[in-house]
N, C-alpha and C positions, 0 to 999 in steps of 0.2 A: 228447759221445754216441758210442758205440762200437757197431759191429756186426761181429761174427766170423763168417767162412763157413768151415766145416770141410769140406774137400774142394775141391780147385783145378781139378777137371777141367773138362769144358765147362758143365755146369750152374752149378758154383760161380763160375768165372770170368766167364761171361755175366752171372749175378746182380750180381756185384761191379761190373762195368762199368756196367750199368743204374743201379744204386744210385748210384754215384758220378756219373752225369750227373744225377740228381735234385738233388744237392748239398744233401741234408737230414741228413746225418750228419757228424760231426767226423772220424771215423776208421773205416775198414774194414781188418780183419785177415783175411788168406788164409792159410788153414793147411792143410797136407797132408803125408802121410807119405813121398812121394816127394822125394827130395833136389832142391832148386832150383826145383821147378815153382812154387811160390807166389813165390817171390822173382822169377821171370822174369815171370810173368804179372801180378804187381802193378806191377812195373816198366813193362811195356807198358802197362797202364791208366793209370798215373801220368803217362806222357809224352803221353797224349791230354788230360789235364785241362786245360791252359792254352787248348787251342783250343775247349773247350766251356764254359770260364769256370766251372769247378767248384773250390771251395776243399777239398774232401774228401781227406784224406790217405788213400793206400792203401798198405799194407805186407805182406809176405809172410814167412812163417816156416815151417821144417820142423821139425815135432813139438813145438814150444816152445809149449806151453799158457799158459804164464806172460804171453805176449803178448796173449791174450784177456782177461786180467783185466778185471773190472768192465764187461764187456758188457752193453749194454741188451738187445740180442737175439742169440741164437747159432742160426745156420742150419746143420743137418746135411745135407750132400748126399753124404757119404762112402759108401763101400761098392761091391760089384761091381756093375756096371751090366748092363742086358740085352744080350744078343747073340742074333743069329737062332736060333731054336730054343728059346730060354729064356722061360719064362715069369716073372712078378713072383713066383710062389710059389716058383719054383726058386732063388730067391736067398735064401730063408729063413734057413737054418742058417749060412750065411757071413756075412750082414749082420748077423744078431743080435748076434755076438760082437763085430763092429766097432762097432755102434750102442752097446752096453753100455760099452765101453771110451771111447769118444769122450765120452759123456754124463758118465761118472764124472769124466774129467779135467776136462772144461769147467765142471761144477757146483762144482768145487773152487775154481776161480779167479772163477767168477761166480755166487754163490749165489742173487742175486736176478734173474737174466737170464730172459728169456722164450726158449723155444726153439721153433724151426719145423723139422719134421722133412720130409725130401724123399725120403730113400732108399727103396727097395722091398724086400719088399712094404709099401707105405706105412703102412696102417693098423696093421699088427702091429710094425712099426719105431717107430710112435709110441708103441705100448703099452710096448714095451721100454725106450724112453727115459724114459717116466713112472716105470716100475717102477724103474728105475734112479736116477733123481734124486731121488725121494721128496720132491717138493714139490707144491704144489697144482696140480691137474691143467689150471686155468685158464691155466697157463704153458707147458704141452707141448702144441703144436698141429700135426698134420699138414696139408701142403698137398697137397690132392687135388681138392676140389669146384671150386675156382677153374679149374685146369687142365682138367677134364673139361668144366666149363661153357663155356669159351671154345672149346674144340674143336667142342663142340655148336653154339654161336652160329655158327661158321664154317660148318660142313655145312649148317646149317639156312639161312644167308644164301645159300649156293651154290643151294640147291634152289629158294628163293623168289625169287632175285634181288634181293634187298634188302640195304641196309647191316647188317652185324652190330651196329653201334652202336645199332640200334633194338630189339635183341632182349634182353628180361630173362627170366631162366631161373635154376632151381636144381637140381641133381642131387644125390640122397642116396646113402647106402651107400657101399661099399668103392671104392677106386680101380680102374678097370680094367673087367673083364669083369662084374663084379657091381654095377656101378653102377645106381642106380634112377632113372629119367626121371620128370619131374613135369610131364606134358602138361598138367594142369590149372593149373599155377602157371606156364606159360610163356606170354608175351605179346610183341607187338610194339608200341611205342609205346602201351601200354595195351590194345591190341586182343588178345582171347584168341587163341592159336594156332589153336583149332578153326575160327576164320574163315578161315584159309588152307590148313590141311592137317588130313587126318584123322588119327586116332589111329594107324591101322594105316600109313600113310604115314611117321608120325612114328617109329613103331618102327624102319623101315628107316634113317632118320637115326641113331637111338640105336645100332644096330649098327655103323654106320661110325665113331661116335665111340668106342665101346668098342674098335675096332681101329685108332684114330688113332695110337696111340703104337707099336703093333706095326708098322704100314705104314713108319712112319719107321725103326724098327730094321731092317726088311728092306731099306730102300733105302740106309740108311748104314750099316748093321753095327753101330750103336750107339743108345743112347737120345737121345730128342730134348733139346734143351737151351735153346733159345730161348723157347718158349712156356712151359716150366717156370720158368726164370729171370725172365720177366716176371711170371708169377703170384707168385712169392716176394716180389718187389719191392712188389706191390699188397698184401700182407699186412703187409710192414715198414712202408710208408708209414702204413697205417692205424693201426698201434700207436703208432708215433712221434708222429704228428699228433694221435692220440686222436680219430680222425674218426667212430668208431663206425659203420663200414661194415658191411653185412650180406653176409656171404659163407658159403659152404658149406665146411667145414673138417672134418677128422677129430679129434673131439674125444672125451674120456672120458665115458661115459654111466653116470650112477648113478641110474637109475630113469626118466630121460627116454625117451620113446618105448617104455617097458616093458622096456629092457634094461639091465643092470649088468654092471660090469667089462668093458667092451668100448671100444675106439676105433672110432668110425663116422662117416661123413660126414654132417653135419645143418647147418641154417642156424645161423649164431651171429652176434652183435653183437661186433666187434673194436674194441678201443681200448687204451688205455695199460696196462692191467693183463692184456692179453691176452684170454681169452674173457670178455667182459663178461656175456654172457647167451647160453644156448641156446634157440632158438626151437622149440617144438613146433607142428608142423602137424597138422591133422586130416586123416589120410590115409585114403583109400578102401580097400576090400577088396584090390584088385589091387595099389596101392602097398604096403600092410602086407605082402602076401605076398611081393612082390619084395625088400622090406626084410627080412624074416625070412630070406629065401634068402641075401642078401648079408651078414646078421649070423652066420648059421650057418657060412658060408665063411670068416669072420674068426676066429671061435671056434675052428674046426678047426685054424687054423694057431697060434693063440694055444696051443692044447693041446699043440702039437708043440715049443714052445720048450723049451730045455734048462736055460736058466740061472735059471728061477724055479720 
């Protein structure tokens, strides 16, 4: 079983390292356009394997997509990353061309693969990959809600002084500033969040969550990679083990939630076929309005795409 990661920068390399430590795939291929980058990082990870008792083979290649042939999962992290002063939306035109090219080359060598898209603006880049690959939308998945959810759980745990492990939640909508909090669906060890925190107080936590990635960009001068890498591995493991985990992912909607022809974050069941089922929640008026706002924002960006 092979997993290919396209883009050997911080996110891709950290994802490869975590996945190798899981020891659940036979081979990981790191691929990047930059000469020697994938080869160097794959060698570094490989030299770690004996001490962590992993049998996973990790190899790197520069722009040779044939090495990705027959991958079970292809993870796309390539593209221009955020810098201070840049929004996810600012990356649209540059990354559209990159994701189109990468998907086209990848699907040629792995026509049955599932794709996990990480590049920003994430929901729109997932749409670009889907339009390029021309395969069932259940196989083209955007990693967004998992990352947003764990950031939310972290900030919530700090506010309440409890373990984030006991917090269960889902976030809908686009990745980033247009995410939709689900106060009613958030609980702590089965206890509704409203027993701990008012909705107004929770709105403050959501604002911190929306700015969680931007704060890291401002501190480091580049995008986050550890939390995104861990989020990707959660998805990979659910698919490879067919564990039927429920995550919030960016998926293609064709009538669900009354939206069509858009990638948007909603709860799904993730298994061996990719998206096994889209779960439709009964949203209240406030939640619907926020989701509409998020969907409109994504649609506006989709309408700016030049390749389709």
